[in-house]
PLY file of the C-alpha trace (Angstrom):
ply
format ascii 1.0
element vertex 412
property float x
property float y
property float z
element edge 411
property int vertex1
property int vertex2
end_header
-16.70 -15.52 4.19
-14.70 -14.48 6.54
-17.64 -14.19 9.14
-18.29 -18.22 8.55
-14.42 -18.86 9.55
-14.78 -17.02 12.67
-17.54 -18.72 13.69
-16.01 -21.69 12.72
-12.80 -21.01 14.79
-15.32 -19.89 17.63
-16.90 -23.06 18.00
-13.54 -24.77 17.92
-12.51 -22.80 20.62
-15.58 -23.24 23.10
-15.57 -27.27 21.72
-12.04 -27.57 23.21
-12.73 -25.56 26.16
-15.64 -28.05 27.08
-14.21 -31.42 25.94
-11.69 -33.59 27.77
-8.22 -33.70 27.78
-8.74 -37.90 27.26
-10.10 -39.24 24.44
-13.40 -41.29 24.54
-15.17 -43.75 21.80
-18.22 -42.42 19.70
-20.73 -45.10 20.61
-23.91 -42.94 18.99
-24.05 -40.22 16.25
-26.89 -37.79 16.82
-28.23 -35.46 13.72
-30.77 -32.89 14.58
-32.01 -29.83 12.87
-31.67 -31.00 9.80
-34.90 -31.45 7.49
-33.82 -31.54 3.64
-30.68 -33.30 3.94
-31.04 -36.46 5.53
-29.35 -37.88 8.84
-27.32 -40.80 6.55
-26.43 -38.44 3.82
-24.91 -35.90 6.55
-22.92 -38.54 8.39
-20.93 -39.54 4.89
-19.23 -36.07 5.44
-17.85 -36.72 8.64
-14.28 -38.32 9.26
-15.67 -40.22 12.37
-17.67 -43.69 13.15
-19.22 -45.21 15.61
-16.67 -47.02 18.06
-13.88 -44.53 16.88
-11.75 -42.54 19.28
-12.46 -38.95 19.49
-10.83 -35.76 20.03
-10.09 -31.90 19.45
-8.49 -32.49 16.16
-11.85 -34.49 15.03
-14.60 -32.23 16.08
-12.40 -29.82 14.01
-12.17 -31.56 11.41
-16.06 -32.07 11.90
-17.00 -28.85 11.61
-14.24 -27.64 8.63
-15.74 -31.09 5.99
-19.79 -29.44 7.31
-19.29 -26.15 6.29
-17.35 -27.23 2.94
-20.48 -28.91 2.00
-22.52 -25.27 1.54
-25.18 -27.19 2.98
-25.41 -25.77 6.51
-25.80 -22.20 7.63
-24.83 -22.72 11.32
-23.02 -26.41 12.92
-22.93 -27.14 16.21
-21.88 -30.33 18.29
-21.88 -31.92 21.21
-20.44 -35.24 22.84
-21.92 -36.41 26.51
-21.94 -39.85 27.87
-20.37 -41.06 24.37
-22.96 -39.90 22.32
-21.99 -37.14 19.43
-25.02 -35.01 18.64
-24.15 -32.25 15.38
-27.22 -29.79 15.43
-27.21 -27.76 12.19
-29.14 -25.21 10.54
-29.73 -25.72 6.88
-28.65 -23.35 4.23
-32.15 -21.94 1.83
-32.00 -23.66 -1.33
-32.71 -20.77 -4.82
-35.70 -21.60 -5.99
-35.09 -19.01 -8.68
-32.49 -16.30 -9.93
-33.90 -13.09 -11.92
-32.14 -10.60 -13.89
-33.68 -7.66 -14.20
-33.07 -4.24 -16.58
-31.05 -6.86 -19.08
-33.18 -7.25 -22.49
-29.55 -8.13 -24.65
-29.60 -12.21 -24.40
-25.95 -12.54 -25.17
-25.05 -10.12 -22.49
-27.48 -12.23 -20.07
-25.68 -14.99 -20.99
-22.31 -13.63 -20.39
-23.95 -13.13 -16.96
-25.11 -16.16 -16.13
-22.15 -17.96 -17.20
-19.63 -16.01 -14.77
-21.95 -16.29 -11.49
-21.14 -18.99 -9.63
-24.89 -19.85 -7.93
-27.32 -21.79 -9.38
-30.98 -22.19 -9.06
-31.46 -25.54 -7.00
-27.85 -24.70 -4.77
-27.45 -23.56 -1.63
-27.96 -19.96 -1.18
-24.71 -18.54 1.08
-24.67 -14.63 1.84
-21.18 -14.43 0.81
-21.41 -16.43 -2.51
-24.16 -13.61 -3.36
-22.43 -10.93 -2.59
-19.38 -12.23 -4.82
-22.03 -12.45 -7.61
-23.01 -9.21 -7.93
-19.40 -8.22 -7.49
-18.75 -10.44 -10.66
-21.58 -8.97 -12.79
-20.47 -5.20 -11.83
-17.44 -6.50 -13.72
-18.87 -7.95 -16.20
-20.59 -5.08 -17.48
-17.30 -2.81 -17.42
-15.90 -5.36 -19.40
-18.66 -5.04 -21.83
-18.24 -0.83 -21.70
-20.97 -0.22 -19.25
-19.31 2.10 -16.53
-21.84 3.52 -15.24
-24.11 0.55 -14.08
-25.25 -0.37 -11.24
-26.25 -3.53 -9.25
-28.45 -3.84 -6.44
-29.79 -7.24 -5.16
-32.82 -8.48 -3.17
-33.50 -12.13 -1.25
-37.00 -12.92 -1.32
-37.19 -16.24 1.49
-40.25 -18.61 0.75
-42.04 -21.15 2.12
-39.58 -24.31 3.23
-36.34 -22.89 3.44
-36.10 -21.57 -0.26
-35.45 -18.41 -1.50
-35.38 -16.61 -4.76
-32.51 -13.88 -5.73
-32.86 -11.19 -7.51
-30.13 -8.58 -9.37
-31.74 -5.47 -10.38
-29.55 -4.01 -12.81
-29.49 -0.69 -14.09
-26.86 -0.86 -17.41
-26.74 3.12 -17.67
-25.38 4.64 -20.66
-22.68 2.45 -22.37
-19.18 4.83 -21.96
-18.10 5.67 -25.43
-14.47 5.76 -26.79
-14.20 10.09 -27.70
-10.45 10.11 -27.97
-7.43 7.49 -28.81
-3.87 9.21 -27.43
-0.64 7.37 -27.35
1.70 9.19 -24.82
5.58 9.06 -24.16
8.92 7.69 -26.45
6.33 6.57 -29.30
8.42 6.47 -32.41
5.45 5.76 -34.47
3.13 8.14 -35.78
-0.40 8.06 -33.85
-2.46 7.32 -37.11
-0.30 3.69 -37.23
-0.82 2.87 -33.75
-4.71 3.51 -34.10
-3.99 0.85 -37.10
-2.48 -1.51 -35.17
-5.20 -1.90 -32.24
-8.71 -2.64 -32.21
-11.01 0.04 -30.09
-12.00 2.56 -32.06
-12.87 6.15 -31.46
-16.90 6.61 -31.18
-17.80 8.26 -34.42
-22.09 8.66 -35.42
-21.74 6.74 -38.65
-20.18 3.45 -36.97
-23.58 2.74 -35.26
-22.44 -1.02 -35.81
-18.87 -1.71 -34.94
-18.98 -2.28 -30.36
-15.44 -1.47 -30.84
-16.47 1.75 -30.20
-17.36 1.66 -26.45
-14.63 1.23 -23.77
-14.10 -2.64 -22.75
-11.27 -4.07 -20.85
-10.79 -7.04 -22.41
-10.66 -4.81 -25.70
-8.14 -2.42 -24.18
-6.44 -5.44 -22.96
-5.55 -7.23 -26.43
-4.85 -3.96 -27.69
-1.87 -3.96 -25.02
-0.77 -7.23 -26.13
-0.86 -5.81 -30.00
0.80 -3.03 -28.89
3.25 -4.99 -27.77
3.87 -7.66 -30.55
4.08 -4.95 -33.06
7.19 -3.11 -31.67
9.00 -6.26 -30.96
8.41 -7.08 -34.60
9.94 -3.58 -35.30
13.03 -4.05 -33.47
11.72 -2.43 -30.44
12.91 -5.61 -27.43
12.42 -3.64 -24.60
9.32 -1.58 -25.27
6.89 -1.32 -22.17
3.24 -0.46 -22.16
3.60 0.89 -18.81
0.06 1.75 -17.97
-3.24 2.27 -19.67
-6.28 4.62 -18.93
-9.41 5.80 -19.88
-10.30 9.78 -18.61
-13.64 10.94 -18.92
-13.80 13.90 -20.68
-17.86 14.26 -21.11
-20.98 12.55 -19.26
-20.42 9.12 -21.16
-17.33 10.14 -23.06
-13.69 8.65 -21.98
-10.63 9.66 -23.40
-8.36 6.31 -24.10
-4.91 6.72 -23.13
-1.95 4.48 -24.20
1.46 5.50 -22.05
4.68 3.67 -24.16
8.78 3.11 -23.56
9.63 2.36 -27.09
13.04 1.89 -25.78
16.02 1.56 -28.03
16.30 0.14 -30.96
17.49 -3.55 -30.71
19.12 -5.37 -33.72
20.55 -9.39 -34.58
24.05 -9.63 -33.97
25.18 -13.20 -33.63
22.79 -15.78 -33.78
25.01 -19.72 -32.91
23.34 -22.87 -32.99
24.80 -25.82 -30.61
24.59 -28.96 -31.88
25.84 -31.96 -30.02
28.82 -33.73 -31.58
27.50 -36.75 -33.27
25.23 -34.79 -35.56
25.64 -33.67 -38.70
25.92 -30.19 -39.02
24.67 -30.03 -42.78
21.40 -31.54 -41.99
21.24 -27.97 -40.42
22.09 -26.14 -43.11
18.98 -24.31 -43.68
18.36 -22.95 -40.30
22.12 -22.30 -40.18
21.33 -20.20 -43.30
17.85 -18.44 -41.87
19.84 -17.12 -38.55
22.78 -15.65 -40.58
20.74 -13.71 -42.79
19.13 -12.28 -39.60
22.26 -10.55 -38.48
22.07 -7.18 -38.26
18.30 -7.00 -39.35
16.25 -5.39 -36.07
14.65 -7.64 -33.70
11.37 -9.25 -34.33
9.00 -11.85 -32.60
8.46 -13.20 -36.59
11.94 -13.83 -37.06
12.35 -15.92 -33.92
9.02 -18.01 -34.15
10.52 -18.89 -38.19
13.50 -20.18 -36.30
11.93 -22.40 -34.05
9.61 -23.36 -36.86
12.46 -24.42 -38.53
13.26 -26.36 -35.35
9.93 -27.76 -35.23
10.53 -29.68 -38.49
13.98 -31.42 -37.55
11.76 -32.48 -34.51
9.31 -34.36 -36.97
12.02 -36.40 -38.94
13.00 -40.13 -37.27
16.59 -38.94 -36.79
15.79 -35.93 -34.44
12.86 -37.00 -32.81
14.04 -36.28 -29.24
15.87 -33.27 -29.64
15.39 -30.42 -27.12
15.85 -26.84 -27.62
17.32 -24.16 -24.79
17.87 -20.46 -26.04
20.12 -18.29 -23.84
19.81 -14.63 -24.80
22.38 -11.89 -23.96
21.83 -8.38 -24.72
25.23 -6.09 -25.77
24.03 -2.66 -25.54
21.07 -2.77 -28.69
22.43 -5.73 -30.33
20.82 -9.47 -29.43
23.08 -12.64 -29.06
21.02 -15.56 -29.47
22.33 -19.13 -28.88
20.39 -21.74 -29.75
21.49 -25.42 -28.02
20.36 -28.46 -29.58
20.51 -31.48 -26.78
18.65 -35.21 -26.90
16.79 -36.26 -24.32
16.58 -39.26 -22.61
14.96 -41.45 -25.37
11.67 -43.58 -24.21
8.47 -43.79 -25.74
5.07 -42.24 -24.49
3.25 -45.20 -23.18
-0.04 -42.88 -21.76
-1.25 -39.38 -22.25
-3.86 -38.76 -19.20
-6.16 -35.79 -19.05
-6.81 -34.39 -15.90
-9.22 -31.29 -14.52
-10.60 -31.16 -18.14
-14.56 -30.71 -17.44
-15.75 -28.16 -19.87
-14.44 -29.73 -23.62
-14.63 -33.59 -24.92
-11.75 -35.57 -24.75
-11.56 -36.10 -28.57
-11.64 -31.81 -28.81
-8.35 -31.63 -26.59
-6.42 -34.97 -28.47
-6.75 -33.46 -31.78
-4.74 -30.24 -30.49
-1.69 -33.11 -29.42
1.20 -33.21 -31.64
2.60 -35.85 -29.32
0.95 -39.30 -28.50
0.87 -42.00 -27.74
3.16 -44.68 -28.55
5.94 -41.33 -30.05
9.25 -40.71 -28.85
9.05 -38.89 -25.85
10.09 -35.10 -27.66
10.17 -32.15 -24.97
9.56 -29.56 -28.47
6.08 -31.67 -29.46
5.11 -31.48 -26.15
5.65 -27.95 -25.55
3.48 -26.76 -28.91
0.90 -29.44 -27.63
0.43 -26.99 -24.56
0.47 -24.10 -26.65
-2.46 -25.30 -28.99
-4.37 -26.15 -25.69
-3.47 -22.88 -24.19
-4.46 -21.16 -27.57
-8.36 -22.77 -27.33
-9.00 -20.39 -24.16
-10.89 -22.89 -22.55
-8.62 -22.86 -19.14
-7.49 -21.46 -17.07
-3.51 -23.43 -16.73
-2.73 -25.65 -18.89
0.39 -27.71 -18.14
2.22 -31.20 -18.19
4.55 -33.61 -15.66
5.61 -36.63 -16.74
5.83 -39.69 -14.32
6.36 -43.34 -14.36
3.49 -45.88 -13.60
3.47 -48.78 -11.68
5.36 -50.62 -14.72
8.07 -48.20 -14.98
6.51 -46.89 -18.18
6.17 -43.50 -19.13
3.15 -41.86 -18.88
2.45 -38.00 -19.75
0.29 -35.73 -17.06
-1.64 -32.98 -18.89
0 1
1 2
2 3
3 4
4 5
5 6
6 7
7 8
8 9
9 10
10 11
11 12
12 13
13 14
14 15
15 16
16 17
17 18
18 19
19 20
20 21
21 22
22 23
23 24
24 25
25 26
26 27
27 28
28 29
29 30
30 31
31 32
32 33
33 34
34 35
35 36
36 37
37 38
38 39
39 40
40 41
41 42
42 43
43 44
44 45
45 46
46 47
47 48
48 49
49 50
50 51
51 52
52 53
53 54
54 55
55 56
56 57
57 58
58 59
59 60
60 61
61 62
62 63
63 64
64 65
65 66
66 67
67 68
68 69
69 70
70 71
71 72
72 73
73 74
74 75
75 76
76 77
77 78
78 79
79 80
80 81
81 82
82 83
83 84
84 85
85 86
86 87
87 88
88 89
89 90
90 91
91 92
92 93
93 94
94 95
95 96
96 97
97 98
98 99
99 100
100 101
101 102
102 103
103 104
104 105
105 106
106 107
107 108
108 109
109 110
110 111
111 112
112 113
113 114
114 115
115 116
116 117
117 118
118 119
119 120
120 121
121 122
122 123
123 124
124 125
125 126
126 127
127 128
128 129
129 130
130 131
131 132
132 133
133 134
134 135
135 136
136 137
137 138
138 139
139 140
140 141
141 142
142 143
143 144
144 145
145 146
146 147
147 148
148 149
149 150
150 151
151 152
152 153
153 154
154 155
155 156
156 157
157 158
158 159
159 160
160 161
161 162
162 163
163 164
164 165
165 166
166 167
167 168
168 169
169 170
170 171
171 172
172 173
173 174
174 175
175 176
176 177
177 178
178 179
179 180
180 181
181 182
182 183
183 184
184 185
185 186
186 187
187 188
188 189
189 190
190 191
191 192
192 193
193 194
194 195
195 196
196 197
197 198
198 199
199 200
200 201
201 202
202 203
203 204
204 205
205 206
206 207
207 208
208 209
209 210
210 211
211 212
212 213
213 214
214 215
215 216
216 217
217 218
218 219
219 220
220 221
221 222
222 223
223 224
224 225
225 226
226 227
227 228
228 229
229 230
230 231
231 232
232 233
233 234
234 235
235 236
236 237
237 238
238 239
239 240
240 241
241 242
242 243
243 244
244 245
245 246
246 247
247 248
248 249
249 250
250 251
251 252
252 253
253 254
254 255
255 256
256 257
257 258
258 259
259 260
260 261
261 262
262 263
263 264
264 265
265 266
266 267
267 268
268 269
269 270
270 271
271 272
272 273
273 274
274 275
275 276
276 277
277 278
278 279
279 280
280 281
281 282
282 283
283 284
284 285
285 286
286 287
287 288
288 289
289 290
290 291
291 292
292 293
293 294
294 295
295 296
296 297
297 298
298 299
299 300
300 301
301 302
302 303
303 304
304 305
305 306
306 307
307 308
308 309
309 310
310 311
311 312
312 313
313 314
314 315
315 316
316 317
317 318
318 319
319 320
320 321
321 322
322 323
323 324
324 325
325 326
326 327
327 328
328 329
329 330
330 331
331 332
332 333
333 334
334 335
335 336
336 337
337 338
338 339
339 340
340 341
341 342
342 343
343 344
344 345
345 346
346 347
347 348
348 349
349 350
350 351
351 352
352 353
353 354
354 355
355 356
356 357
357 358
358 359
359 360
360 361
361 362
362 363
363 364
364 365
365 366
366 367
367 368
368 369
369 370
370 371
371 372
372 373
373 374
374 375
375 376
376 377
377 378
378 379
379 380
380 381
381 382
382 383
383 384
384 385
385 386
386 387
387 388
388 389
389 390
390 391
391 392
392 393
393 394
394 395
395 396
396 397
397 398
398 399
399 400
400 401
401 402
402 403
403 404
404 405
405 406
406 407
407 408
408 409
409 410
410 411
């Protein structure tokens, strides 16, 4: 990719050096060197038409646009006597992609879905190399730490190619030992019951958790973090996790833990608008009072937010929002839940943008706020969290905009 960018810059420099300082109009556009892609198709990629004024900037844009289609290996442009000549060399088309060395259908499917190049698409050297790296990383995540991936390009007639990945899986990396180091507070036996990774034992022939798996180790870190925080260790840090090779194909999985000090709830308060009746919040206030002096816990915080969510479902409080202010004083945690009313308006429409992996009804089934409802920030945040929990999307966010009639629209 860096080579392609360099070539673009070089072409632009050459064109700039030969291009006259005054602007001219394009009378004719000639396409040369193309075989598979028609002249008319190439012209649709251009940001210039007949009778348009041409400049250095417009030529640079043409080069950029044509390379970004991924259809072309090389693009040369010449402008003489009002004739714009575009000479291209097309990228080969991928006939077949062959994966040698993998017998497991789930593993093969995982690899195919993670790579970028597909059959009947344009072949690009840099993407092929990136796919090799993706496959290698995928194999490591599945426990094949001793694997290798070699690639070959088989050139065929009619500017077509076969791509070949020769994969040697090697032995799976076994977890011989799991260790917990540092200020861990709890015994290893307890912590081993929290994580999913397991030490390799010959009788565990069904479980795949005895093999080293990057994704599973990352999940183990989250499990340990949540465990400590649910037991009062608010500032816990799993500072590093690494695997140490101790035999030919066996690793010691090591978690470095700094639990920090035990943190307890001190003052937990709720701040209400002046026109709100405190009696309607009696259950919530009682919950906060009962937590005083108890160890910090994520689960306790979630119970509080669930009670606030229930209040938000009632008609009287359907437009509230909650800000949470935390203040750590030594080993005591003070929390103030500030409830405010948001602007009262009805959600006219909810648009789903950027989705190309799930049916729309699957996404809308996760909505806690709907078209025609009064806007409620709590329910919108719950909707976003519901969508994130599907693990379909890399990122989920929302923003509120006004349409042409000044109605409120939520874009997700």
